[in-house]
VEXDREN-2710 file (C-alpha; in Angstrom, 1 decimal):
% VEXDREN-2710
k/r/px/py/pz
1/MET/0.0/0.0/0.0
2/GLU/1.1/3.5/-0.7
3/ILE/0.5/4.6/2.8
4/ASP/2.8/1.9/4.1
5/LYS/5.6/3.2/1.9
6/LEU/4.9/6.8/3.0
7/CYS/5.1/5.9/6.7
8/ILE/8.3/3.9/6.2
9/ASN/10.0/6.7/4.3
10/THR/8.9/9.2/7.0
11/ILE/10.8/7.1/9.6
12/ARG/13.8/7.1/7.3
13/THR/13.8/10.8/6.5
14/LEU/13.2/11.8/10.1
15/SER/16.2/9.7/11.0
16/MET/18.4/11.2/8.3
17/ASP/17.5/14.7/9.2
18/ALA/18.0/14.2/12.9
19/VAL/21.4/12.7/12.5
20/GLN/22.5/15.4/9.9
21/THR/21.2/18.2/12.1
22/ALA/23.1/16.8/15.1
23/ASP/26.1/16.1/13.0
24/SER/26.3/12.9/15.0
25/GLY/24.7/9.5/14.9
26/HIS/24.0/6.4/12.8
27/PRO/21.5/6.9/9.9
28/GLY/22.2/3.6/8.1
29/THR/20.4/1.1/10.3
30/PRO/17.3/3.2/10.8
31/MET/17.0/3.5/7.0
32/ALA/17.4/-0.2/6.5
33/MET/15.3/-1.4/9.4
34/ALA/12.4/1.1/9.0
35/PRO/10.2/-1.5/7.3
36/VAL/10.8/-4.1/9.9
37/VAL/10.0/-1.8/12.8
38/TYR/7.0/-0.4/11.0
39/CYS/5.7/-3.9/10.4
40/VAL/6.1/-5.0/14.1
41/TRP/4.5/-1.9/15.5
42/GLN/1.8/-1.3/13.0
43/ARG/0.6/-4.9/12.4
44/PHE/1.5/-6.8/15.6
45/LEU/2.6/-4.8/18.7
46/ARG/0.0/-4.8/21.5
47/PHE/0.9/-1.4/22.9
48/ASP/-1.3/1.5/23.8
49/PRO/0.4/4.9/23.0
50/GLU/-1.9/6.5/25.6
51/ASP/-0.6/4.2/28.4
52/PRO/2.9/3.0/27.6
53/ILE/3.2/1.3/31.0
54/TRP/0.1/-0.8/30.7
55/PRO/1.3/-4.1/32.4
56/ASN/0.2/-6.5/29.6
57/ARG/1.7/-4.5/26.7
58/ASP/4.1/-6.2/24.3
59/ARG/7.7/-5.2/24.8
60/PHE/9.9/-3.9/22.0
61/VAL/13.6/-3.7/22.7
62/LEU/15.9/-1.9/20.4
63/SER/19.1/-3.8/21.2
64/ILE/20.9/-1.9/18.4
65/GLY/20.8/1.2/20.5
66/HIS/22.8/3.2/18.0
67/ALA/19.8/3.1/15.7
68/SER/17.9/5.1/18.3
69/MET/16.2/7.3/15.8
70/LEU/14.2/4.2/14.7
71/LEU/12.5/4.2/18.1
72/TYR/12.2/7.9/18.5
73/ALA/10.5/8.2/15.1
74/MET/8.0/5.5/16.1
75/LEU/7.3/7.1/19.5
76/HIS/6.6/10.4/17.9
77/LEU/4.5/9.1/15.0
78/CYS/2.5/6.8/17.2
79/SER/1.9/9.8/19.6
80/VAL/3.1/7.9/22.7
81/LYS/2.4/9.8/25.9
82/ALA/4.8/10.5/28.7
83/VAL/4.6/9.0/32.1
84/ASN/6.3/10.3/35.3
85/PRO/8.2/8.2/37.9
86/GLN/5.0/8.1/40.0
87/TYR/3.3/6.1/37.2
88/GLU/1.1/9.1/36.2
89/ASN/0.4/9.9/32.6
90/LEU/1.3/13.5/31.9
91/GLY/-0.8/13.8/28.8
92/ARG/2.1/15.3/26.7
93/LEU/4.0/13.5/24.0
94/SER/6.9/11.4/25.1
95/VAL/8.9/12.5/22.0
96/THR/7.9/15.8/20.3
97/LEU/9.1/16.8/16.9
98/GLU/11.2/19.4/18.7
99/ASP/12.9/16.6/20.6
100/ILE/13.8/14.9/17.3
101/LYS/15.1/18.2/15.9
102/ARG/17.3/18.3/19.0
103/PHE/18.5/14.7/18.7
104/ARG/21.6/14.1/20.8
105/GLN/21.4/17.5/22.4
106/LEU/21.2/18.4/26.1
107/ASN/17.7/17.7/27.7
108/SER/16.2/16.3/24.5
109/LYS/14.1/13.2/25.0
110/CYS/16.1/11.8/22.1
111/PRO/19.6/11.1/23.5
112/GLY/22.2/9.2/21.5
113/HIS/21.1/5.8/22.8
114/PRO/17.6/5.0/24.2
115/GLU/17.4/5.6/28.0
116/TYR/14.7/4.0/30.2
117/ARG/13.0/6.5/32.5
118/TRP/14.2/9.4/30.4
119/THR/11.9/8.7/27.4
120/SER/8.5/7.0/28.0
121/GLY/8.1/4.1/25.6
122/VAL/11.7/3.0/25.9
123/GLU/11.6/-0.3/27.6
124/THR/15.2/-0.6/28.5
125/THR/18.4/1.4/28.2
126/THR/20.5/0.1/25.4
127/GLY/23.8/1.1/23.9
128/PRO/26.4/-1.5/24.9
129/LEU/25.7/-4.2/22.3
130/GLY/24.3/-7.4/23.5
131/GLN/22.7/-5.9/26.5
132/GLY/19.3/-5.3/24.9
133/VAL/18.8/-8.9/23.7
134/ALA/20.1/-10.3/27.0
135/THR/17.7/-8.1/28.9
136/SER/14.9/-9.3/26.7
137/VAL/15.5/-12.8/28.0
138/GLY/14.8/-11.5/31.5
139/MET/11.6/-10.0/30.3
140/ALA/10.6/-13.3/28.8
141/ILE/11.4/-15.2/32.0
142/ALA/9.3/-12.6/34.0
143/ARG/6.5/-12.9/31.6
144/GLU/6.3/-16.7/32.0
145/TRP/6.5/-16.5/35.8
146/MET/3.9/-13.8/35.9
147/ALA/1.5/-15.7/33.7
148/LYS/1.7/-18.7/36.0
149/TYR/1.2/-16.7/39.1
150/PHE/-1.4/-14.2/38.1
151/ASN/-3.5/-16.0/35.4
152/ARG/-6.7/-17.8/36.3
153/PRO/-9.4/-19.5/34.3
154/ASN/-11.1/-16.9/32.1
155/PHE/-8.6/-14.3/33.4
156/GLU/-5.5/-14.3/31.2
157/MET/-4.1/-11.1/32.7
158/ILE/-0.5/-11.7/31.4
159/ASN/0.1/-12.9/27.8
160/PHE/2.5/-10.3/26.3
161/ASP/5.2/-11.0/23.8
162/ILE/8.8/-9.6/23.6
163/TYR/10.5/-8.4/20.4
164/ALA/14.1/-7.4/20.3
165/LEU/15.8/-5.9/17.2
166/CYS/19.5/-6.8/17.1
167/GLY/22.4/-6.7/14.7
168/ASP/25.8/-8.1/14.0
169/GLY/27.4/-6.4/17.0
170/ASP/24.9/-8.0/19.3
171/MET/25.6/-11.4/17.8
172/MET/29.3/-11.0/18.3
173/GLU/29.1/-9.9/22.0
174/GLY/29.5/-12.9/24.3
175/VAL/26.5/-11.9/26.5
176/SER/24.1/-12.6/23.7
177/SER/25.4/-16.1/23.4
178/GLU/24.9/-16.7/27.1
179/ALA/21.4/-15.2/27.0
180/ALA/20.4/-17.1/23.8
181/SER/21.6/-20.3/25.3
182/ILE/19.5/-20.1/28.4
183/ALA/16.5/-18.8/26.5
184/GLY/16.5/-21.8/24.2
185/HIS/17.0/-24.1/27.2
186/LEU/14.0/-22.7/29.0
187/LYS/11.9/-22.7/25.8
188/LEU/10.8/-19.1/26.1
189/SER/8.3/-19.1/23.3
190/HIS/7.1/-15.6/23.7
191/LEU/10.5/-14.2/22.8
192/CYS/11.4/-13.1/19.3
193/TRP/14.8/-11.7/18.2
194/ILE/14.9/-10.0/14.8
195/TYR/18.4/-10.0/13.5
196/ASP/19.4/-7.3/11.0
197/ASN/21.8/-9.2/8.9
198/ASN/23.4/-6.3/7.0
199/ARG/27.0/-7.6/7.3
200/ILE/28.4/-4.2/8.3
201/THR/30.1/-3.0/11.5
202/ILE/31.8/0.3/12.3
203/GLU/35.2/-0.9/10.9
204/GLY/33.7/-2.3/7.7
205/HIS/32.4/-5.5/6.2
206/THR/31.9/-8.4/8.6
207/ASP/34.0/-10.6/6.4
208/TRP/36.9/-9.4/8.4
209/THR/35.6/-10.7/11.7
210/PHE/32.4/-12.8/11.5
211/SER/31.8/-15.9/9.4
212/GLU/29.8/-18.2/11.6
213/ASP/26.4/-19.6/10.5
214/VAL/24.1/-17.7/12.8
215/ALA/21.0/-19.8/11.8
216/MET/22.7/-23.1/12.8
217/ARG/24.1/-21.5/16.0
218/PHE/20.6/-20.6/17.1
219/ILE/19.1/-23.9/16.0
220/SER/21.7/-25.6/18.2
221/TYR/20.5/-23.4/21.1
222/GLY/17.0/-24.8/20.6
223/TRP/15.5/-21.8/18.8
224/ASN/13.1/-21.7/15.9
225/VAL/14.8/-19.9/13.0
226/THR/13.2/-18.3/10.0
227/ARG/14.6/-15.9/7.3
228/VAL/13.3/-12.9/5.4
229/SER/15.4/-12.3/2.3
230/ASP/14.4/-8.6/1.9
231/ALA/13.8/-6.2/4.7
232/ASN/11.5/-4.2/2.5
233/ASP/9.1/-7.1/1.9
234/LEU/6.3/-6.4/4.5
235/GLU/4.3/-9.5/3.6
236/MET/7.3/-11.8/4.1
237/LEU/8.0/-10.0/7.4
238/GLU/4.4/-10.5/8.4
239/ARG/4.6/-14.2/7.7
240/ALA/7.8/-14.6/9.7
241/ILE/6.2/-12.8/12.7
242/ASN/3.1/-15.0/12.4
243/THR/5.5/-18.0/12.5
244/PHE/6.8/-16.7/15.8
245/LYS/3.3/-16.2/17.2
246/ASN/2.4/-19.7/16.2
247/THR/5.5/-21.3/17.8
248/HIS/4.8/-22.4/21.3
249/ASP/7.8/-24.5/22.3
250/ARG/10.8/-22.4/21.7
251/PRO/12.0/-18.8/21.1
252/THR/12.2/-17.5/17.6
253/LEU/15.0/-15.8/15.6
254/ILE/14.0/-14.0/12.4
255/ILE/17.0/-13.3/10.2
256/VAL/16.4/-10.3/8.0
257/ASP/18.7/-9.6/5.1
258/SER/19.0/-5.9/4.6
259/HIS/20.9/-3.4/2.5
260/ILE/20.9/0.4/2.9
261/ALA/19.6/2.1/-0.2
262/TYR/20.8/5.7/-0.9
263/GLY/20.1/8.2/-3.5
264/SER/23.5/8.1/-5.1
265/PRO/24.3/4.8/-6.8
266/ASN/28.0/5.2/-5.9
267/LYS/27.3/5.5/-2.2
268/GLN/28.9/2.6/-0.4
269/ASP/27.2/0.8/2.4
270/THR/30.2/1.0/4.7
271/SER/31.2/2.5/8.0
272/ALA/30.9/6.0/6.7
273/ALA/27.2/5.5/6.2
274/HIS/26.7/3.4/9.2
275/GLY/28.3/5.6/11.8
276/GLU/28.3/9.2/10.3
277/PRO/25.8/11.6/8.9
278/LEU/25.1/11.2/5.2
279/GLY/25.8/14.7/4.2
280/VAL/23.4/17.3/2.8
281/GLU/23.8/16.4/-0.9
282/GLU/23.3/12.6/-0.3
283/ILE/20.2/13.3/1.8
284/ARG/18.8/15.4/-1.0
285/LEU/19.4/12.7/-3.6
286/THR/17.9/10.1/-1.3
287/LYS/14.8/12.1/-0.7
288/ARG/14.5/12.5/-4.4
289/ASN/14.7/8.8/-4.7
290/TYR/11.8/8.5/-2.2
291/GLY/9.7/11.1/-4.1
292/TRP/10.2/13.4/-1.1
293/PRO/10.4/17.2/-1.0
294/GLU/14.2/17.4/-1.4
295/ASP/14.8/20.5/0.8
296/SER/12.3/19.7/3.5
297/LEU/13.5/19.0/7.0
298/PHE/11.6/16.8/9.5
299/TYR/8.7/16.6/7.1
300/ILE/5.7/14.4/8.1
301/PRO/3.2/14.0/5.2
302/ASP/-0.5/14.4/5.8
303/GLY/-2.1/11.1/6.8
304/VAL/0.9/9.6/8.4
305/HIS/-0.1/10.4/12.0
306/LYS/-3.6/9.2/11.3
307/HIS/-2.5/6.0/9.8
308/PHE/-0.6/5.1/13.0
309/SER/-3.5/6.2/15.1
310/ASP/-5.9/4.0/13.2
311/SER/-3.8/0.9/13.5
312/ILE/-1.5/0.6/16.6
313/GLY/-3.3/3.4/18.4
314/LYS/-6.8/1.9/17.9
315/ARG/-5.6/-1.7/18.5
316/GLY/-3.7/-0.8/21.6
317/ARG/-6.5/1.3/23.1
318/LEU/-9.0/-1.5/22.6
319/LEU/-6.7/-4.1/24.1
320/ARG/-5.7/-1.9/27.1
321/ASN/-9.3/-0.9/27.8
322/ALA/-10.5/-4.5/27.7
323/TRP/-7.7/-5.5/30.0
324/MET/-8.6/-2.7/32.5
325/GLU/-12.2/-3.8/32.5
326/LYS/-11.2/-7.4/33.0
327/PHE/-8.9/-6.3/35.9
328/LYS/-12.0/-4.8/37.7
329/GLU/-13.6/-8.2/37.6
330/TYR/-10.3/-9.9/38.6
331/GLU/-10.2/-7.6/41.7
332/ILE/-13.6/-8.8/42.7
333/GLN/-13.0/-12.5/42.1
334/PHE/-9.3/-12.7/43.2
335/PRO/-8.8/-9.7/45.5
336/ASP/-5.5/-10.9/47.1
337/ILE/-3.8/-11.8/43.9
338/ALA/-5.1/-8.6/42.2
339/ASP/-3.6/-6.6/45.1
340/HIS/-0.3/-8.4/44.5
341/LEU/-0.3/-7.5/40.8
342/TYR/-1.0/-3.9/41.7
343/LYS/1.7/-3.7/44.3
344/MET/4.2/-5.4/42.2
345/GLN/3.6/-3.0/39.3
346/HIS/4.1/0.0/41.6
347/ARG/7.1/-1.5/43.4
348/GLN/5.2/-1.7/46.7
349/LEU/5.5/-4.3/49.4
350/PRO/2.8/-6.4/51.2
351/LYS/2.2/-5.1/54.7
352/GLU/3.4/-8.3/56.3
353/TRP/6.6/-8.5/54.2
354/ASP/9.1/-8.4/57.2
355/ASN/6.9/-10.2/59.8
356/ASP/9.2/-13.2/59.9
357/LEU/12.5/-11.4/60.2
358/THR/14.1/-11.9/63.6
359/LEU/17.4/-10.9/65.1
360/PHE/20.0/-13.3/66.5
361/PRO/21.3/-13.5/70.0
362/PRO/24.9/-12.8/70.7
363/ASP/27.2/-15.6/69.8
364/SER/31.0/-15.7/69.9
365/LYS/31.1/-18.6/67.3
366/GLY/28.7/-16.6/65.2
367/MET/27.3/-17.2/61.7
368/SER/28.6/-16.5/58.2
369/GLY/27.1/-13.5/56.3
370/ARG/25.9/-15.9/53.6
371/ASP/24.0/-18.1/56.1
372/ALA/22.3/-15.1/57.8
373/SER/21.4/-13.8/54.4
374/GLY/19.9/-17.1/53.3
375/LYS/17.7/-17.1/56.4
376/ALA/16.5/-13.5/55.8
377/LEU/15.9/-14.2/52.1
378/ASN/13.7/-17.2/52.9
379/ALA/11.8/-15.3/55.6
380/ILE/11.0/-12.4/53.3
381/ALA/10.3/-14.4/50.1
382/GLN/7.5/-16.3/51.8
383/ASN/5.7/-12.9/52.2
384/VAL/6.7/-11.3/48.9
385/PRO/5.7/-13.8/46.2
386/TRP/7.3/-11.8/43.4
387/LEU/10.8/-11.9/45.0
388/ILE/12.5/-14.5/42.8
389/GLY/16.0/-15.3/41.7
390/GLY/18.9/-17.7/41.9
391/SER/22.6/-17.9/41.2
392/ALA/25.2/-18.5/38.5
393/ASP/25.5/-22.2/39.5
394/LEU/26.5/-21.4/43.1
395/ALA/23.2/-21.5/45.2
396/PRO/24.5/-24.1/47.6
397/SER/27.5/-21.8/48.4
398/THR/25.8/-18.4/48.2
399/LYS/22.8/-19.7/50.2
400/THR/20.3/-18.2/47.8
401/ARG/18.0/-21.1/47.3
402/LEU/14.4/-20.7/48.5
403/LEU/13.8/-23.7/50.6
404/PHE/10.2/-23.3/51.8
405/GLU/7.3/-25.4/50.5
406/ASN/6.2/-24.8/47.0
407/ALA/9.1/-22.4/46.2
408/GLY/10.0/-24.7/43.3
409/ASP/12.4/-24.4/40.4
410/PHE/11.9/-22.3/37.3
411/LEU/12.4/-24.8/34.5
412/ALA/11.2/-25.2/30.9
413/ASP/8.2/-27.2/32.2
414/THR/7.6/-25.5/35.5
415/TYR/7.5/-21.7/35.0
416/SER/5.8/-21.3/38.4
417/GLY/9.1/-22.0/40.3
418/ARG/10.9/-19.2/42.1
419/ASN/14.4/-20.6/42.1
420/LEU/16.1/-19.7/38.9
421/HIS/19.2/-21.5/37.6
422/PHE/21.3/-19.2/35.4
423/GLY/24.1/-21.7/34.8
424/ILE/27.7/-20.4/34.8
425/ARG/26.6/-17.2/33.0
426/GLU/27.3/-14.3/35.3
427/HIS/27.1/-11.6/32.6
428/ALA/23.8/-12.8/31.2
429/MET/22.5/-13.4/34.7
430/ALA/22.9/-9.7/35.5
431/SER/21.3/-8.6/32.2
432/ILE/18.4/-11.0/32.8
433/LEU/17.8/-9.6/36.3
434/ASN/17.5/-6.2/34.6
435/GLY/14.8/-7.5/32.3
436/MET/12.9/-9.1/35.1
437/SER/13.0/-5.9/37.1
438/LEU/11.8/-3.9/34.1
439/CYS/8.7/-6.2/34.2
440/LYS/8.4/-5.3/37.9
441/VAL/9.2/-8.6/39.6
442/ARG/11.8/-8.2/42.3
443/PRO/14.8/-10.2/41.2
444/TYR/18.0/-11.3/42.9
445/GLY/21.1/-13.0/41.5
446/SER/24.2/-14.3/43.2
447/THR/27.8/-15.4/42.7
448/PHE/31.2/-14.9/44.4
449/LEU/32.4/-11.3/44.7
450/ILE/35.4/-11.9/42.5
451/PHE/33.0/-12.7/39.6
452/SER/31.2/-9.3/39.9
453/ASP/33.6/-8.4/37.2
454/TYR/31.7/-10.6/34.8
455/SER/28.4/-9.0/35.8
456/LYS/29.6/-5.4/35.9
457/PRO/28.4/-4.1/32.5
458/ALA/24.8/-5.1/33.3
459/MET/25.1/-3.9/36.9
460/ARG/26.1/-0.5/35.6
461/LEU/22.9/-0.4/33.5
462/SER/20.9/-1.4/36.6
463/ALA/22.2/1.8/38.3
464/LEU/21.7/3.9/35.1
465/MET/18.1/2.7/34.8
466/GLU/17.4/3.0/38.6
467/LEU/16.3/-0.6/38.9
468/PRO/16.1/-2.2/42.4
469/VAL/18.0/-5.3/41.4
470/ILE/19.5/-7.3/44.2
471/TYR/23.0/-8.6/43.6
472/ILE/24.2/-11.0/46.3
473/PHE/28.0/-11.5/46.4
474/THR/29.6/-13.9/48.8
475/HIS/33.2/-15.0/49.5
476/ASP/33.9/-11.4/50.0
477/SER/37.6/-11.1/50.8
478/ILE/41.0/-12.8/51.1
479/SER/39.5/-14.7/54.0
480/ILE/38.4/-17.4/51.6
481/GLY/42.0/-18.6/52.0
482/GLU/43.3/-21.5/50.0
483/ASP/41.5/-20.7/46.8
484/GLY/44.2/-18.0/46.3
485/PRO/44.4/-14.7/44.5
486/THR/42.3/-15.8/41.4
487/HIS/39.3/-16.1/43.8
488/GLN/40.2/-13.4/46.4
489/PRO/38.5/-10.1/45.6
490/VAL/40.8/-7.1/46.2
491/GLU/39.7/-4.2/44.0
492/HIS/36.1/-5.2/43.7
493/LEU/34.6/-3.2/46.6
494/ALA/36.2/0.0/45.3
495/SER/35.0/-0.8/41.8
496/LEU/31.4/-1.2/43.0
497/ARG/31.5/1.9/45.2
498/ALA/32.5/3.9/42.1
499/VAL/29.2/3.1/40.3
500/PRO/26.8/6.1/40.7
501/GLY/23.5/5.0/42.1
502/LEU/24.6/1.5/43.2
503/ILE/24.4/0.8/46.9
504/THR/27.1/-1.4/48.3
505/LEU/26.4/-3.1/51.6
506/ARG/29.0/-5.1/53.6
507/PRO/27.4/-6.1/56.9
508/ALA/29.5/-6.9/60.0
509/ASP/27.5/-9.7/61.6
510/ALA/24.3/-11.7/61.2
511/ASN/22.1/-8.9/62.6
512/GLU/23.6/-6.3/60.3
513/VAL/22.7/-8.7/57.5
514/ILE/19.0/-8.7/58.7
515/GLU/19.0/-5.0/58.8
516/ALA/20.6/-4.8/55.4
517/TRP/17.7/-6.8/54.0
518/ARG/15.2/-4.4/55.6
519/VAL/16.9/-1.6/53.7
520/ILE/17.2/-3.5/50.5
521/MET/13.5/-4.5/50.2
522/GLN/12.3/-0.9/50.7
523/LEU/14.4/0.5/47.9
524/ARG/12.5/1.3/44.7
525/HIS/15.1/2.9/42.4
526/GLU/18.5/1.7/43.6
527/PRO/20.3/-1.6/42.8
528/VAL/22.2/-3.1/45.7
529/ALA/25.4/-5.2/46.0
530/LEU/25.1/-7.2/49.2
531/ILE/28.6/-8.3/50.1
532/LEU/28.7/-11.4/52.4
533/SER/31.3/-13.5/54.1
534/ARG/31.9/-17.2/53.7
535/GLN/33.4/-17.6/57.1
536/SER/31.5/-17.3/60.4
537/LEU/31.4/-13.8/62.0
538/PRO/30.8/-13.4/65.8
539/ILE/27.3/-12.0/66.5
540/ILE/27.9/-8.8/68.3
541/ASP/26.3/-8.3/71.7
542/ARG/24.0/-5.3/71.0
543/SER/23.4/-4.7/74.8
544/LYS/27.0/-3.6/75.0
545/PHE/27.4/-2.0/71.5
546/GLY/25.3/0.0/69.1
547/ALA/22.1/-1.4/67.7
548/ALA/22.3/-3.1/64.3
549/SER/19.5/-0.9/63.0
550/GLY/22.2/1.8/62.7
551/LEU/23.1/0.1/59.4
552/ALA/20.2/1.8/57.8
553/LYS/22.3/5.0/57.9
554/GLY/25.2/3.3/56.3
555/GLY/27.7/4.1/59.1
556/TYR/27.0/4.3/62.8
557/ILE/28.8/4.4/66.2
558/LEU/29.2/0.8/67.2
559/ALA/31.5/1.4/70.3
560/ASP/32.5/4.7/71.8
561/ALA/34.5/6.3/74.5
562/ASP/32.7/6.4/77.8
563/ASP/32.3/10.2/77.7
564/GLY/31.4/10.2/74.0
565/ASN/34.5/12.3/73.2
566/PRO/37.0/9.9/71.5
567/ASP/40.6/10.8/70.7
568/VAL/40.7/8.4/67.7
569/LEU/38.3/7.0/65.2
570/VAL/38.5/3.4/63.8
571/PHE/36.4/2.4/60.8
572/GLY/35.7/-1.0/59.5
573/SER/33.2/-3.0/57.4
574/GLY/32.2/-6.7/57.3
575/SER/34.4/-9.2/59.0
576/GLU/37.0/-6.6/60.0
577/VAL/34.5/-4.9/62.4
578/TRP/35.0/-7.7/65.0
579/LEU/38.8/-7.0/64.9
580/CYS/38.0/-3.3/65.6
581/ILE/35.8/-4.3/68.6
582/GLN/38.6/-6.5/70.0
583/ALA/41.1/-3.7/69.6
584/TYR/38.7/-1.3/71.2
585/GLU/38.3/-3.4/74.3
586/LYS/42.1/-3.7/74.7
587/LEU/42.8/-0.1/74.1
588/LYS/40.0/0.9/76.5
589/ILE/41.8/-0.9/79.3
590/GLU/44.8/1.2/78.5
591/GLY/42.8/4.3/78.9
592/ILE/42.7/5.2/75.2
593/LYS/39.5/6.8/74.1
594/ILE/38.4/5.2/70.9
595/ARG/35.3/5.2/68.7
596/VAL/34.5/2.2/66.4
597/ILE/32.4/3.0/63.4
598/SER/30.7/0.3/61.4
599/MET/30.8/1.5/57.8
600/ALA/28.6/-1.0/56.0
601/SER/27.6/1.3/53.2
602/TRP/29.3/4.4/52.1
603/GLU/26.4/5.3/49.8
604/LEU/23.8/5.2/52.6
605/PHE/26.1/7.2/54.9
606/GLU/26.5/9.9/52.2
607/TYR/22.7/10.1/51.9
608/GLN/22.5/11.3/55.6
609/THR/22.5/14.9/56.7
610/ASN/25.7/16.6/57.3
611/GLU/24.8/17.0/60.9
612/TYR/24.4/13.2/61.4
613/ARG/27.7/12.5/59.5
614/GLU/29.6/14.9/61.7
615/THR/28.0/13.4/64.8
616/VAL/29.5/10.0/63.8
617/ILE/32.8/11.4/62.3
618/PRO/33.6/14.7/64.2
619/PRO/35.7/16.8/61.8
620/ASP/38.1/17.9/64.6
621/ILE/39.3/14.4/65.4
622/LYS/42.2/13.8/63.0
623/ALA/43.6/10.5/64.4
624/ARG/41.8/7.9/62.3
625/VAL/42.3/4.3/61.1
626/SER/40.4/2.2/58.6
627/ILE/40.6/-1.5/58.2
628/GLU/39.1/-3.5/55.3
629/GLN/40.3/-6.7/53.5
630/ALA/40.3/-4.9/50.2
631/SER/41.9/-2.1/48.2
632/THR/42.3/1.0/50.4
633/LEU/41.2/3.2/47.4
634/GLY/38.5/5.7/48.6
635/TRP/39.0/5.4/52.4
636/GLU/40.8/8.7/52.4
637/ARG/37.4/10.4/52.3
638/TYR/36.9/9.2/55.9
639/VAL/40.4/8.9/57.3
640/GLY/41.9/11.9/55.6
641/ILE/45.3/12.1/54.1
642/THR/47.0/11.7/57.5
643/GLY/44.9/8.7/58.6
644/GLN/46.2/5.1/58.4
645/LYS/44.5/2.7/56.0
646/ILE/44.9/-1.0/56.7
647/GLY/44.0/-2.9/53.5
648/MET/45.3/-4.7/50.5
649/LYS/48.0/-3.2/48.3
650/THR/48.6/-6.4/46.3
651/PHE/46.7/-9.4/45.3
652/GLY/46.1/-12.1/47.9
653/ALA/47.8/-15.5/48.3
654/SER/46.8/-19.1/48.7
655/ALA/47.0/-20.1/52.4
656/PRO/44.8/-20.8/55.4
657/LEU/42.8/-17.8/56.7
658/LYS/44.8/-17.1/59.8
659/GLU/48.1/-17.1/57.9
660/LEU/46.7/-14.6/55.4
661/GLN/45.4/-12.3/58.1
662/LYS/48.8/-12.3/59.7
663/LYS/50.6/-11.8/56.4
664/PHE/48.5/-8.8/55.3
665/GLY/48.1/-7.2/58.7
666/PHE/44.5/-7.9/59.5
667/THR/45.1/-8.5/63.2
668/VAL/44.1/-6.8/66.5
669/GLU/47.7/-6.1/67.2
670/HIS/48.1/-4.2/63.9
671/ILE/45.1/-2.1/64.6
672/ILE/46.3/-1.2/68.1
673/SER/49.7/-0.3/66.6
674/ALA/48.1/1.9/64.0
675/VAL/45.9/3.6/66.6
676/LYS/48.9/4.4/68.8
677/ASP/50.8/5.7/65.8
678/GLN/48.0/8.0/64.9
679/LEU/47.8/9.4/68.5
680/ASN/51.5/9.8/68.7
681/ASP/51.6/11.6/65.3
682/GLY/48.9/13.9/66.6
683/ASN/51.0/14.8/69.6
END
């Protein structure tokens, strides 16, 4: 139909003009993939532009984030409305034509790569290649779990599909292989990846770097694979998507062969076209080729907006309104489960969520951080049904398995299970957790702290998107002993603390772990890295020392001089806090006035008022010592340039715990010596 061609060319010309005006961006992929995106949105996507956060909407993920103008053009032409963080529809357009004119400029809703929360209708932040498709697997997992939990006879409240548009770069990144492997294993049939097989990357033709048979690769993963030989063939595209919708036992990959067509016959489909503006003359020739006004900028022909409104707009509105009406009946017949769906979608908690959390009595033998966390997790999960997760093949060691009756395992034939098994796929696990969180379930994933490096790219996106993902990292220091430096994290705490918006929590004993979980569950926009010990930590006697609830403020006074006016401050986190307490008791006998500060979370501490922070860390006390079995990087913000930092300056070593502690200075005697040195220097 002529109107189809008109709409597709509108997407193309808006993309060309935006990139040229910004003198920055990628016009090639939006031009080549415009028919594909048009077909998905206009003919299939169950999405209401008036309510872009309707829970049962289909998800569209633009994994090739550099082609962002594809998505921005669609959001504008479909008249998608904006939504604020309070889940309120603002009534204005998510992407205005002015935003498109200001593509890649400050405060435009059209940044260089799509950003969740910044632009309504963007389902996930993409940019780092591979992340979008991996995140879509998390959406598909969440979709299957939600359908099992919420659907009832005659009330199919959850039945959405997930589409992800990807390219050669996505296919090359390792995270996509991890994610595709687990998606095929789990038979996630509501997941469809559409692969733009244009054989071009920034450097040039993929012949230099990429020669595998992608179709056979995905068949081996257990996917259904189909092919469209011409990206411009809407009917062939439609048949391929119908094949996806009629496949119920595996995910689908649609391979679309594309070639970017320009006005000039001599224009080469190379990196210049893929990653740079086309140039004014080439745009003029291309528009002439389309039958477009050659000198027009950001031109939208009559009838284009109406055509989108009459198709995706009308279809989405009818589907969404029918769902809302059905939800009213659902609330009457299944009030408890309907309340759960509402609370989950708004990131709220059931009233009874923490009823079963209890503190532990003092115990010199103690309990490991991971064991205390496992108990807390199981207590909370029984009261928060949408708290689900697992580990990268380490649940017995990270203590993250849900053990209560009917918790079950999430497997290809039992999507109702709440224990996920990610396999040894730390990177994909973190991306999958993001996708689950974007669907509003509350996900957690775990591995050893040393392997947070493998999860880091996706963790960064958790923080960027403000998703309350829970990352549980055990085996938190050189104290794991004989495993040696390959498994002993040194720089990892500093690395995690450097991520804006990520809260890092390293509790000192079992009761601080309980309080950490109280904090974690109430977060709505911050991801957390919970750092836990493998070895047992003494459970501190809170009748003698500060209450564990102080952890909620990140840092608090655990032990103090009798008169509340210390001469020296000692900071610690995690297992080292007990060493600080032992040093405190010995120094107190000697008449040295010392304050011990448990610094479980720098980020939470920095959230507090300046008055509170100065109450804990008086600025006039210069004698200060920190101790942590990790890199000392960053501790100068608390101990100052003259304070002493006891920490790791090298990698660890393979040896029993006590030998390592002595070798690297993590002893009571070393703390006492450092305190006295500080006091002597001050005199």
